[in-house]
N, C-alpha and C positions, 0 to 999 in steps of 0.2 A: 152347545150343551143341551138346550131345551129339545132340539130336534132328535139328538141321539137318545135322550132320556125317553122321549115319546116312542121311538123305535124300539128301545129296550123293553118297555112295558108291553108293546104290541107283541113282540117275540115271546115274552114271558107268558102272556095270555094264551098264545097259540100252543105253547109247550105244556100248559096246564100243570106247571111244576110249583107247588106251594112251598117247596123247600127253598126255592130261590126268591120267592116273593118278598120276604123280609129283607133280604140283601138288596134287592132292587129299590124297595121303599127307603131303606137307610141311605143308600148312595144318592138317590134323587133328592131326598129331603134334608140331608146333611151337607152334601157337597155341591149340589147344582141349584136347586130351586131357591135357596135363600139369596142367591146372587142375581136372580133374574125375575123380579117382580112378584115374588111369593113372600108375604110376611112370615116371620118366624112362627107366629102363632098358628098359622095354617099348616106349616111344616110339622109343628109339634103334634097336632091332631092326627096327621097321617102316620107319624112315627109310632103313636100309641097303637094304631091298627097293625103296624109292622111287628110290634112286640107280640101281639096275640097270634098273628100268622106264623111267626117264627117258632114260638113255643109249641103251637099245635102241630107243626110239621117236624119238630125235633131239631130245628136249627137254632139251638139255644144261644150260640155265640152271637149271631146277627139279631136274634130276638132281644137279647140283653143289651146289645148296642143301641137298638131302637128305644128300649126302655130307659136306659141311662141318659141318652140324648134328650128324650122327651121330658122326663120327670126331674132331671137334674140340670143338665147343661142349658137347654133352651128355656126351661122354667126360670132359671136364674137370669138369663139374658132378657126375657120379656117382662121381668118385674113381678113374678109370682111371689106371694108372701114367703119370707125366708123360713118361717116355722113349718110350712107345708113341705118345702123342699127338704128340710132337715129330717122330717119324719120318714122321708123316702130313702135318705142316705144309709141309715142303718140296715133297712131291709135289703136294699140293692147291694150293699157291700157284702152282706152275708150270702146272698145269692151268687154273686161273682166269686166269692171265696170257695163256696161249695162246688162250683162248676170249674174252678181253677182258671178263671179268666182274669189273669193278673193285671193287664193294662187297664181293663175296665174298672177293676177294683181300685187301682191307684187313682184314676180320674175321679171316681165317686168320693174317695176318702180325702182328696185334695179340696174338693168342694165342701165336704163335711168340715174340714179344718177351717176353711174360709168363713163359712156361715156361722160356725161356733164363735169365731172372733167377732163377727159383725153383730150377732145377737147378744154378745156379752157373756157367753158361757165358757169362755176360755181366756186365760191370761196370756197364752202364747199367741203372739201376733206376727212374729218375724221368723220363727223357726218351725220345723215340723212338729206337730203336736202328737205325742205318743198315744194320746187318747184315740187318735184317728189313724195314725200311720206308724208301723214298726219298720224303720228304715232297713233293718237287716232282712226282713221277710219281703218287703215291698220297696225295692230301690227306685227312687224317684229321679227322673232326669231333671237337670237344672232348668231347662226351658219350661217344663211343666210347673215346677215350683215358682218360677218367675211370673207365670200367668196368675197364680194365686196371689203372689206378692203385689203385683201392680194393681190388682183389684182392691186388695186390702189397704194399701198405702193411700191410694187416691180417696177411697170412701171414708177412711179414718182421718184424712186431712194431713197426712205426712208427705207433703209434696216433694220435700228434699229427697227422702228415701225413694219415693216413686219415680222421681226424675233420674236417680242413679240407676234404678232397674230399667227405666225406659231407654237410657243411653246404652246400657249393656245388652238389652234385647236387640235393639236396632231392627234389622230385617230378618233376624234368625227365626222368629216365630212364624213369620209369613212363609219362609222357605220350608220349615218343618211341617207346617199344617196348611198348605197353600189354599185349599178350598173350604177349610173349616170356618164356620161363621164366627168362631171365637177370635179369628184374625181381625174382624171388624172392631170388636170390643177392645182388643189389645191396642190397636192403633189409636182409637179414640182416647183411651185412658192414658196412653203415652203422651198424646197431644195435650191433655188437660194438665198432667204433672209438669210437662216441659214448659208450657205457657205460664203456669203458676210461678215456676222458678225464674223464668225470663223476666217476669214483672217484679219479682221480689228481689232478685240479685242486683246489687249495686256495682259489682265489678263488670265492666263493659265486655271484656273478652269472654267471660263465663256466661254472661247473659246472651251474647250472640251465639254461643255454642248451643245453649238450650233452644233459642229461637230458631236456629237453622233446622234442627231436628223436629221441632214442633211444626214448622211450616211444611216439612215433608209429610208428616202424618196427616195434616189437614189436606194437603194436595191429593194424597192417596184416597182419602174419604170422598173428596170432591169427584175424583175419577169414577169411583163406584156409584156415586149418586147420579152422575151424568149418564152412566151406562144403564140406569134404570133400577138400581138396587134400592128397594123400599125400606131396607132395614138400617139405613144410616141417615135418614132424613132428619132425625132428631139430634144426631151427633154434630152435623156440620155447622148449624147456627151457633152452637156454644163455642166451638173452636174459632169461628169467625168473630164472635163477641170478644173473646180473649185477645185476638189480634187487634181489633178496633180499640179495646181498652189500652193496649200497649201503645198504640198510635195516638192515643188521646183524642180519638174521634168519639166524643161522648154521646152525641145523639144517636149515632149508628150503633154504638155498643149497647145502649139501653134497649134499642129496638131488637137487636139480635139476642140479647139475654132473654127478653120477654118471649121472642119467637121460640127459642130453645125450650123454655119452660112449658109453653102451650103445646108444642108438638109432642114433647115427651109425655105430658099428662094425658093428652088426647089419645095417644096410641097405647096407653097403659103402662108405659115405662116409668113407673113411679120413682125408681131409684135415680133415674137421670133427671127427672123433674126436681127431685131433692137436691141433686148435685148442682144443677143449673141455678137454682135459688141460692144455694150456698156460695157459688162463685159470684153471683150478682151482688150478694151481701158484702163480700170481700171488696168488690169494686166500689160499691157505694160508700163504704167506710173509708177505704184507703186512698181512693182516687177522687171521689166527689166530696167527701166529708159530710155525707148525708146520713146521719145516724138514724133518723126515723125510718127511712127506706131500708137501710141495712137491717134494722131490728125486725121490720115486717118480713123481709126476705128470709131471715133466719128462722122466724116462726113458721113460715111456709115450708122451709127445708125440714124442720123438725116434724111438721105434720106429715109430710111425705115419707120421711125416714121411719116414723112411727108406724105408718100404714104398711110399709115394707117389712117391718119387724126388726130393724137395725137398732136395737136398744142401746148398744154400746156407743153408737154414733149420736143418738139422741142425748145420752148423758153428757157427751163431750160438748154438744152445741148448747145445752142448757146453761153452761158457764161461759158462753162466747162473749 
């Protein structure tokens, strides 16, 4: 992938075609670089350049793809404040509508819907919000809605609903969007929801079903990590912590939860630092009976969620 990408940029440079520059930047930084030792943050910076290049050359479709990916999709994934992403959603959705770029508009509006629910500006958390999407004008594929759902359910703590979506998605999202970095997020959030339900469910057969799929998600992320993907290093310790908690390996679980928190915070993924603290708090309360540590971890989760801008979540955790 990296060699072909380098060759493509060399050919593009020789052709001196600015029209194709934004397309090359988009494909490289959306489909290839995130998987091979390029942090999403650096890919995001290059995509911003791709937007400028595309609009200057009249390639508005690829220019807008670069813009949407940089300012909405990757901004969300790397933990940029939700308020700043929300402010982009209206502008971008209007641009996409004017240019009749339907799929790009749907993606922006799905994120818009998700963020409105997280910041507490929408009562709609499980259905399409008419404030963001008119289903008659913008038909949404179920797999795209499920991406929104798994994010929303996990971050709002509805693990049962999240696990249901996780089981339904299976590998469908991976197949539909094979090289999209959102695949990393989907598999991580699937793992979190499934592990949460495996730990919570008392019926052995149902728990084993959740656990089997959770282990598959964790194994997939480990494979990417082993291949040199830098964008899943903060995901893997949390899923390993959940497995250790399930196995009642308490010393290992505590170490892994702490590692997940530190890695997420250090790399700027504040939403995942919040989630790791939240899961650690659940473990401390229900497995260890350590109420003091659980309370501390919830306060840390609230601090990170507040920094992210997820006020709806903060409100929920204030009554934890």
